[in-house]
VEXKOL-527818 format. One record per residue: y, z, x of N, C-alpha, C, O, CB in turn; residue in one letter. Coordinates in Angstrom, 1 decimal, padded with zeros to 4 digits. Glycine has a CB too. Example, Ala and Ser with C-alpha at 12.3 -4.5 7.8 and 13.67 -1.06 7.14 Angstrom:
    n.y    n.z    n.x   ca.y   ca.z   ca.x    c.y    c.z    c.x    o.y    o.z    o.x   cb.y   cb.z   cb.x aa
 -005.7  007.8  013.2 -004.5  007.8  012.3 -003.3  007.8  013.2 -003.3  008.5  014.2 -004.5  009.0  011.3  A
 -002.2  007.1  012.8 -001.1  007.1  013.7  000.0  007.9  012.9  001.1  008.0  013.4 -000.6  005.7  014.1  S
***
This chain:
    n.y    n.z    n.x   ca.y   ca.z   ca.x    c.y    c.z    c.x    o.y    o.z    o.x   cb.y   cb.z   cb.x aa
  012.2  009.9 -011.7  011.6  008.8 -010.9  012.7  008.2 -010.0  013.8  008.0 -010.3  011.0  007.7 -011.8  M
  012.2  007.8 -008.8  013.1  007.2 -007.9  012.9  005.7 -008.0  011.7  005.2 -008.0  012.8  007.6 -006.4  H
  013.9  005.0 -008.1  013.9  003.5 -008.2  014.2  003.0 -006.8  015.2  003.3 -006.2  014.8  003.0 -009.3  E
  013.2  002.2 -006.4  013.4  001.6 -005.0  014.3  000.4 -005.1  014.2 -000.4 -006.0  012.0  001.2 -004.4  H
  015.3  000.3 -004.2  016.1 -000.9 -004.2  015.3 -002.2 -003.9  014.3 -002.1 -003.2  017.3 -000.8 -003.1  P
  015.7 -003.3 -004.4  014.9 -004.5 -004.1  014.9 -004.8 -002.6  015.9 -004.7 -001.9  015.5 -005.7 -004.9  P
  013.7 -005.3 -002.1  013.6 -005.6 -000.7  014.3 -006.9 -000.4  014.2 -007.8 -001.2  012.1 -005.7 -000.3  R
  015.0 -006.9  000.7  015.7 -008.1  001.2  014.6 -009.2  001.5  013.5 -008.9  002.0  016.5 -007.9  002.4  D
  014.9 -010.4  001.1  014.0 -011.5  001.3  013.6 -011.7  002.8  012.4 -012.0  003.1  014.5 -012.8  000.8  A
  014.5 -011.5  003.7  014.3 -011.7  005.1  013.5 -010.5  005.7  012.7 -010.7  006.7  015.6 -011.9  005.9  W
  013.6 -009.4  005.1  012.7 -008.2  005.5  011.3 -008.5  005.1  010.4 -008.3  005.9  013.2 -006.9  004.9  T
  011.1 -009.1  003.9  009.8 -009.5  003.4  009.2 -010.5  004.3  008.0 -010.5  004.6  009.8 -009.9  002.0  A
  010.0 -011.5  004.7  009.6 -012.6  005.6  009.2 -012.0  007.0  008.1 -012.3  007.5  010.7 -013.6  005.8  F
  009.9 -011.1  007.5  009.6 -010.4  008.8  008.3 -009.6  008.7  007.5 -009.7  009.6  010.7 -009.5  009.2  G
  008.1 -008.9  007.6  006.9 -008.2  007.4  005.7 -009.1  007.3  004.6 -008.9  007.8  006.9 -007.3  006.2  L
  005.9 -010.3  006.6  004.9 -011.3  006.5  004.5 -011.9  007.9  003.4 -012.1  008.2  005.3 -012.4  005.6  G
  005.5 -012.1  008.7  005.3 -012.7  010.1  004.5 -011.7  010.9  003.5 -012.1  011.6  006.6 -013.0  010.8  V
  004.8 -010.4  010.8  004.1 -009.4  011.5  002.6 -009.4  011.0  001.7 -009.3  011.8  004.7 -008.0  011.3  M
  002.4 -009.5  009.7  001.0 -009.5  009.2  000.3 -010.8  009.6 -000.9 -010.7  009.9  001.0 -009.5  007.7  G
  001.0 -011.9  009.7  000.4 -013.2  010.2  000.0 -013.1  011.6 -001.0 -013.6  012.0  001.3 -014.3  010.0  G
  000.9 -012.5  012.5  000.5 -012.4  013.9 -000.7 -011.5  014.1 -001.6 -011.8  014.9  001.8 -011.8  014.7  V
 -000.7 -010.3  013.4 -001.8 -009.4  013.5 -003.1 -010.1  013.0 -004.2 -010.0  013.7 -001.6 -008.2  012.6  I
 -003.1 -010.8  011.9 -004.3 -011.5  011.4 -004.7 -012.6  012.4 -005.9 -012.8  012.6 -004.0 -012.1  010.0  S
 -003.7 -013.4  012.9 -004.1 -014.5  013.8 -004.7 -014.0  015.1 -005.7 -014.5  015.5 -002.8 -015.3  014.2  G
 -004.2 -012.9  015.6 -004.8 -012.3  016.8 -006.2 -011.7  016.6 -007.1 -011.9  017.3 -003.9 -011.2  017.4  L
 -006.3 -011.0  015.4 -007.6 -010.4  015.2 -008.7 -011.4  014.8 -009.8 -011.2  015.1 -007.5 -009.4  014.1  S
 -008.3 -012.5  014.2 -009.3 -013.5  013.9 -009.8 -014.3  015.1 -010.9 -014.7  015.2 -008.7 -014.5  012.8  L
 -008.9 -014.6  016.1 -009.3 -015.4  017.2 -009.7 -014.5  018.4 -010.5 -015.0  019.2 -008.1 -016.3  017.6  L
 -009.0 -013.4  018.6 -009.2 -012.7  019.9 -010.2 -011.5  019.8 -011.0 -011.3  020.7 -007.9 -012.1  020.3  S
 -010.2 -010.8  018.7 -011.1 -009.6  018.6 -012.2 -009.8  017.6 -012.0 -009.5  016.4 -010.2 -008.4  018.2  F
 -013.3 -010.4  018.0 -014.4 -010.7  017.1 -014.9 -009.4  016.5 -015.0 -008.3  017.1 -015.5 -011.4  017.9  A
 -015.1 -009.5  015.2 -015.7 -008.4  014.5 -014.8 -007.5  013.7 -015.2 -006.6  013.0 -016.4 -007.5  015.4  G
 -013.5 -007.7  013.9 -012.5 -006.8  013.1 -011.8 -007.7  012.1 -010.6 -007.7  012.0 -011.5 -006.1  014.0  I
 -012.5 -008.5  011.3 -012.0 -009.4  010.3 -011.3 -008.6  009.2 -010.4 -009.1  008.5 -013.0 -010.3  009.7  F
 -011.7 -007.3  009.0 -011.1 -006.5  007.9 -009.6 -006.3  008.2 -008.8 -006.2  007.3 -011.8 -005.2  007.8  I
 -009.3 -006.1  009.5 -007.8 -006.0  009.8 -007.1 -007.2  009.5 -006.0 -007.2  008.9 -007.7 -005.7  011.4  V
 -007.7 -008.4  009.7 -007.0 -009.7  009.3 -006.9 -009.8  007.8 -005.8 -010.2  007.4 -007.8 -010.9  009.9  A
 -007.9 -009.4  007.1 -007.8 -009.5  005.7 -006.7 -008.6  005.1 -006.0 -009.0  004.2 -009.2 -009.2  005.0  I
 -006.7 -007.4  005.6 -005.7 -006.4  005.2 -004.3 -006.9  005.5 -003.4 -006.8  004.7 -005.9 -005.0  005.8  I
 -004.1 -007.5  006.7 -002.8 -008.0  007.1 -002.3 -009.2  006.2 -001.2 -009.3  005.8 -002.8 -008.4  008.6  A
 -003.3 -010.0  005.9 -003.0 -011.2  005.1 -002.6 -010.8  003.7 -001.6 -011.2  003.1 -004.2 -012.2  005.1  I
 -003.4 -009.9  003.1 -003.2 -009.4  001.7 -001.8 -008.7  001.7 -001.1 -008.9  000.7 -004.3 -008.5  001.3  L
 -001.6 -007.8  002.7 -000.3 -007.1  002.7  000.9 -008.1  002.7  001.9 -007.9  002.0 -000.2 -006.1  003.9  A
  000.8 -009.1  003.5  001.9 -010.1  003.6  002.1 -010.8  002.3  003.2 -011.1  001.9  001.6 -011.0  004.7  G
  001.0 -011.2  001.6  001.1 -011.9  000.4  001.6 -011.0 -000.8  002.1 -011.6 -001.7 -000.3 -012.5  000.0  F
  001.4 -009.7 -000.7  001.8 -008.9 -001.8  003.2 -008.3 -001.6  003.8 -007.8 -002.5  000.8 -007.7 -001.8  L
  003.8 -008.5 -000.4  005.2 -008.1 -000.2  006.1 -008.9 -001.1  006.0 -010.1 -001.3  005.6 -008.3  001.3  V
  007.0 -008.1 -001.8  008.0 -008.8 -002.7  009.3 -008.9 -002.0  009.7 -008.0 -001.2  008.2 -008.0 -004.0  R
  010.1 -009.9 -002.2  009.9 -011.1 -003.1  008.8 -012.0 -002.5  008.8 -012.3 -001.3  011.2 -011.9 -003.2  P
  007.9 -012.4 -003.4  006.6 -013.0 -003.0  006.7 -014.2 -002.1  006.0 -014.2 -001.0  005.9 -013.4 -004.2  R
  007.4 -015.2 -002.3  007.3 -016.4 -001.4  007.6 -016.1  000.0  007.1 -016.7  000.9  008.1 -017.5 -002.0  P
  008.5 -015.1  000.2  008.9 -014.9  001.6  007.9 -014.2  002.4  007.7 -014.5  003.6  010.2 -014.0  001.6  F
  007.2 -013.2  001.8  006.1 -012.5  002.6  005.0 -013.5  002.9  004.4 -013.5  004.0  005.6 -011.3  001.8  G
  004.6 -014.3  001.9  003.5 -015.2  002.1  003.9 -016.3  003.1  003.1 -016.7  004.0  003.1 -015.9  000.8  A
  005.1 -016.7  003.1  005.6 -017.7  004.1  005.5 -017.1  005.5  005.1 -017.7  006.4  007.0 -018.1  003.8  A
  005.9 -015.8  005.6  005.9 -015.2  006.9  004.4 -015.1  007.4  004.2 -015.3  008.6  006.5 -013.8  006.8  G
  003.5 -014.7  006.6  002.1 -014.6  007.0  001.6 -016.0  007.5  001.0 -016.0  008.6  001.2 -014.2  005.8  V
  001.9 -017.0  006.7  001.3 -018.3  007.1  002.0 -018.9  008.4  001.3 -019.4  009.3  001.6 -019.4  006.0  L
  003.3 -018.6  008.5  004.0 -019.1  009.7  003.6 -018.3  011.0  003.3 -018.8  012.0  005.6 -019.0  009.6  I
  003.5 -017.0  010.8  003.1 -016.1  011.9  001.6 -016.4  012.3  001.4 -016.4  013.5  003.2 -014.6  011.5  G
  000.8 -016.6  011.4 -000.6 -016.9  011.7 -000.7 -018.3  012.4 -001.4 -018.4  013.4 -001.4 -017.0  010.4  W
  000.0 -019.3  011.9 -000.1 -020.6  012.5  000.5 -020.6  013.9 -000.1 -021.2  014.8  000.7 -021.6  011.7  G
  001.6 -020.0  014.1  002.2 -020.0  015.4  001.4 -019.2  016.4  001.2 -019.6  017.6  003.6 -019.4  015.4  V
  000.8 -018.1  016.0 -000.1 -017.3  016.8 -001.3 -018.1  017.3 -001.7 -018.1  018.5 -000.6 -016.0  016.1  T
 -001.9 -018.8  016.4 -003.1 -019.7  016.7 -002.7 -020.8  017.7 -003.4 -021.1  018.6 -003.7 -020.3  015.5  W
 -001.5 -021.4  017.4 -001.1 -022.5  018.3 -000.8 -022.0  019.7 -001.2 -022.6  020.7  000.2 -023.1  017.7  L
 -000.2 -020.8  019.8  000.1 -020.2  021.1 -001.2 -019.9  021.8 -001.3 -020.2  023.0  000.9 -018.9  020.9  S
 -002.1 -019.2  021.2 -003.4 -018.9  021.8 -004.2 -020.1  022.2 -004.7 -020.2  023.4 -004.2 -018.0  020.9  L
 -004.3 -021.1  021.4 -005.1 -022.3  021.7 -004.4 -023.1  022.8 -005.1 -023.6  023.7 -005.2 -023.1  020.4  L
 -003.1 -023.2  022.7 -002.4 -024.0  023.8 -002.5 -023.3  025.1 -002.7 -023.9  026.2 -000.9 -024.2  023.4  A
 -002.4 -021.9  025.1 -002.6 -021.2  026.3 -004.0 -021.3  026.9 -004.1 -021.5  028.1 -002.3 -019.7  026.1  G
 -005.0 -021.3  026.1 -006.4 -021.5  026.6 -006.6 -022.9  027.1 -007.3 -023.0  028.1 -007.4 -021.2  025.4  A
 -006.0 -023.8  026.4 -006.1 -025.2  026.9 -005.4 -025.4  028.2 -006.0 -026.1  029.1 -005.6 -026.2  025.8  Q
 -004.3 -024.8  028.4 -003.5 -025.0  029.6 -004.1 -024.3  030.8 -003.9 -024.7  032.0 -002.1 -024.6  029.5  S
 -004.9 -023.3  030.6 -005.5 -022.5  031.7 -006.8 -023.2  032.2 -007.3 -022.8  033.2 -005.8 -021.1  031.2  R
 -007.3 -024.1  031.5 -008.5 -024.8  031.9 -008.2 -025.8  032.9 -007.6 -026.9  032.7 -009.3 -025.4  030.7  C
 -008.7 -025.6  034.1 -008.5 -026.5  035.2 -009.4 -027.7  035.1 -010.6 -027.5  035.0 -008.7 -025.8  036.6  D
 -008.9 -028.9  035.0 -009.8 -030.1  034.8 -010.9 -030.3  035.8 -011.9 -030.8  035.5 -008.9 -031.4  034.7  P
 -010.6 -029.8  037.0 -011.6 -030.0  038.1 -012.8 -029.0  037.9 -013.9 -029.3  038.3 -011.0 -029.7  039.4  A
 -012.6 -027.9  037.3 -013.7 -026.9  037.2 -014.2 -026.6  035.8 -015.3 -026.0  035.6 -013.2 -025.6  037.8  S
 -013.5 -027.1  034.8 -014.0 -026.8  033.4 -013.6 -028.0  032.5 -012.6 -028.7  032.7 -013.5 -025.5  032.9  C
 -014.4 -028.1  031.4 -014.1 -029.1  030.4 -013.8 -028.3  029.2 -014.7 -027.7  028.6 -015.3 -030.1  030.2  E
 -012.5 -028.4  028.7 -012.2 -027.6  027.5 -012.9 -028.2  026.3 -013.1 -029.4  026.2 -010.7 -027.6  027.3  P
 -013.2 -027.3  025.3 -013.8 -027.8  024.1 -012.7 -028.6  023.2 -011.5 -028.5  023.5 -014.3 -026.6  023.2  P
 -013.2 -029.3  022.3 -012.3 -030.1  021.4 -011.6 -029.1  020.4 -012.3 -028.6  019.5 -013.1 -031.2  020.6  N
 -010.3 -028.8  020.6 -009.6 -027.9  019.8 -008.8 -028.6  018.7 -008.1 -027.9  018.0 -008.7 -027.1  020.6  L
 -009.0 -029.9  018.5 -008.2 -030.6  017.5 -008.4 -030.1  016.1 -007.3 -029.9  015.4 -008.7 -032.1  017.5  T
 -009.6 -029.7  015.6 -009.6 -029.1  014.3 -008.9 -027.8  014.1 -008.2 -027.6  013.1 -011.1 -029.0  013.8  P
 -009.0 -027.0  015.2 -008.3 -025.7  015.1 -006.8 -025.9  015.2 -006.1 -025.2  014.5 -008.8 -024.8  016.3  W
 -006.3 -026.8  016.0 -004.9 -027.1  016.1 -004.4 -027.6  014.7 -003.3 -027.3  014.3 -004.6 -028.0  017.2  I
 -005.2 -028.5  014.1 -004.8 -029.0  012.8 -004.7 -027.9  011.8 -003.8 -028.0  010.9 -005.8 -030.1  012.4  A
 -005.6 -027.0  011.8 -005.6 -025.9  010.8 -004.3 -025.0  011.1 -003.6 -024.6  010.2 -006.8 -025.0  011.0  I
 -004.0 -024.8  012.4 -002.8 -024.0  012.7 -001.6 -024.7  012.3 -000.7 -024.0  011.7 -002.8 -023.7  014.2  A
 -001.5 -026.0  012.5 -000.3 -026.7  012.1 -000.2 -026.7  010.5  000.9 -026.6  010.0 -000.4 -028.2  012.6  V
 -001.4 -026.8  009.9 -001.4 -026.7  008.4 -000.9 -025.4  007.9 -000.2 -025.3  006.9 -002.8 -027.0  007.9  G
 -001.3 -024.3  008.5 -000.8 -023.0  008.2  000.7 -022.9  008.3  001.4 -022.4  007.4 -001.5 -021.9  009.0  L
  001.2 -023.4  009.5  002.6 -023.3  009.7  003.4 -024.1  008.7  004.4 -023.7  008.2  002.9 -023.8  011.1  F
  002.9 -025.4  008.4  003.6 -026.2  007.5  003.5 -025.6  006.1  004.5 -025.7  005.3  002.9 -027.6  007.4  A
  002.4 -025.0  005.7  002.4 -024.4  004.4  003.4 -023.2  004.3  004.0 -023.0  003.2  001.0 -023.8  004.1  S
  003.5 -022.5  005.3  004.4 -021.4  005.4  005.9 -021.9  005.3  006.7 -021.3  004.6  004.2 -020.5  006.6  G
  006.1 -022.9  006.0  007.5 -023.5  006.0  007.8 -024.0  004.6  009.0 -023.9  004.1  007.6 -024.7  007.0  A
  006.9 -024.6  003.9  007.1 -025.1  002.6  007.4 -023.9  001.6  008.3 -024.0  000.8  005.9 -025.9  002.1  L
  006.6 -022.9  001.7  006.8 -021.7  000.9  008.2 -021.1  001.2  008.9 -020.6  000.3  005.7 -020.6  001.1  L
  008.6 -021.1  002.4  009.9 -020.6  002.8  011.0 -021.4  002.1  012.0 -020.8  001.6  010.1 -020.5  004.3  L
  010.9 -022.7  002.2  011.9 -023.6  001.6  011.9 -023.3  000.0  013.0 -023.3 -000.5  011.6 -025.1  001.9  V
  010.8 -023.2 -000.6  010.7 -022.9 -002.0  011.4 -021.6 -002.3  012.2 -021.5 -003.3  009.2 -022.9 -002.5  I
  011.1 -020.6 -001.5  011.8 -019.3 -001.7  013.3 -019.3 -001.6  014.0 -018.7 -002.3  011.2 -018.3 -000.7  G
  013.7 -020.1 -000.6  015.2 -020.2 -000.4  015.8 -020.9 -001.5  016.9 -020.6 -002.0  015.5 -020.9  001.0  I
  015.2 -022.0 -002.0  015.7 -022.7 -003.1  015.8 -021.9 -004.4  016.7 -022.2 -005.3  014.9 -024.0 -003.3  R
  014.9 -021.0 -004.6  014.8 -020.2 -005.8  016.0 -019.2 -005.8  016.4 -018.7 -006.9  013.5 -019.5 -005.9  R
  016.5 -018.8 -004.7  017.5 -017.7 -004.6  018.8 -018.2 -005.1  019.8 -017.5 -005.1  017.7 -017.2 -003.2  R
***
């Protein structure tokens, strides 16, 4: 049997961020492919060491949503369009980011 070396915590974090970005984009941009988002989120949460992968997913997801929502808001010309109220979506994105940051701190303190 081959024994796999333990994965570096920052590699797990990077894989989690990648999963978070993929899930964030697929949930907001590409309607109908929620299965991709679910797979990306689960993969990030299952990466070991655990808190780092989950932190990466939440941070990547939150930052992706903040970027997309801020970009959409900034492209809306006040003279020609009235942007929708994005406050709840931005609050969720900030909450995702903050949760990921908290998990990252917990993971670093455990090391």
